[in-house]
C-alpha positions as CSV (number, residue, x, y, z in Angstrom):
1,X,-7.5,13.3,-5.4
2,X,-10.2,16.2,-5.3
3,X,-8.8,19.8,-5.7
4,X,-10.7,20.9,-2.5
5,X,-8.1,19.1,0.2
6,X,-10.8,19.1,3.0
7,X,-12.7,16.3,1.0
8,X,-11.9,12.7,0.9
9,X,-10.3,11.2,-2.2
10,X,-12.6,9.4,-4.4
11,X,-13.1,5.6,-3.9
12,X,-11.7,3.1,-6.4
13,X,-14.4,0.6,-7.0
14,X,-12.5,-1.3,-9.7
15,X,-9.1,-1.3,-11.3
16,X,-8.4,-3.5,-14.3
17,X,-5.2,-3.4,-16.5
18,X,-4.5,-5.6,-19.6
19,X,-1.4,-5.5,-21.5
20,X,-0.7,-6.9,-25.2
21,X,2.8,-7.0,-26.4
22,X,3.8,-7.3,-30.0
23,X,7.5,-7.1,-30.9
24,X,8.7,-4.0,-28.9
25,X,5.2,-2.2,-28.6
26,X,3.4,-2.8,-25.4
27,X,-0.4,-1.5,-25.4
28,X,-1.6,-1.1,-22.0
29,X,-5.5,-0.6,-21.1
30,X,-6.3,0.7,-17.9
31,X,-9.8,0.8,-16.6
32,X,-10.6,2.4,-13.2
33,X,-14.1,3.1,-11.8
34,X,-14.6,5.7,-9.1
35,X,-17.2,6.7,-6.7
36,X,-17.8,10.1,-5.2
37,X,-19.1,9.5,-1.7
38,X,-19.8,13.4,-1.1
39,X,-23.1,15.2,-2.1
40,X,-21.0,17.6,-4.2
41,X,-19.8,17.6,-7.7
42,X,-16.0,17.1,-7.6
43,X,-13.2,18.2,-9.7
44,X,-10.0,16.0,-9.5
45,X,-6.6,15.8,-10.5
46,X,-5.8,12.2,-12.1
47,X,-2.0,11.4,-11.9
48,X,-0.9,8.5,-13.9
49,X,3.0,8.1,-13.7
50,X,4.5,7.1,-17.2
51,X,8.2,5.5,-17.8
52,X,10.7,7.4,-19.6
53,X,10.0,7.2,-23.5
54,X,6.3,6.1,-22.9
55,X,3.7,7.8,-24.7
56,X,-0.4,7.8,-24.4
57,X,-2.6,7.3,-27.3
58,X,-6.5,7.8,-27.3
59,X,-6.9,8.8,-23.7
60,X,-10.7,9.1,-22.7
61,X,-12.7,9.1,-19.6
62,X,-16.4,7.8,-19.2
63,X,-18.6,9.9,-17.1
64,X,-21.9,8.2,-16.3
65,X,-21.4,6.0,-19.2
66,X,-20.6,8.8,-21.5
67,X,-17.3,8.9,-23.4
68,X,-15.3,12.2,-22.8
69,X,-12.2,12.4,-25.0
70,X,-9.2,14.5,-23.5
71,X,-8.1,17.6,-25.4
């Protein structure tokens, strides 16, 4: 959702999820492609709920094909 509430949300062009389970470890990879249908550069908040006890490892975003690691 854009931080400016007067703007529409970004369009989701694709959403792909893959899960690999090995013993009690589940590795989930989520790939989402968004499209900005405005003529402005947008800053948005990405909300990704996790179940209790879950952790995130190696979160990164790709912007125009360039990997941007989260800090």
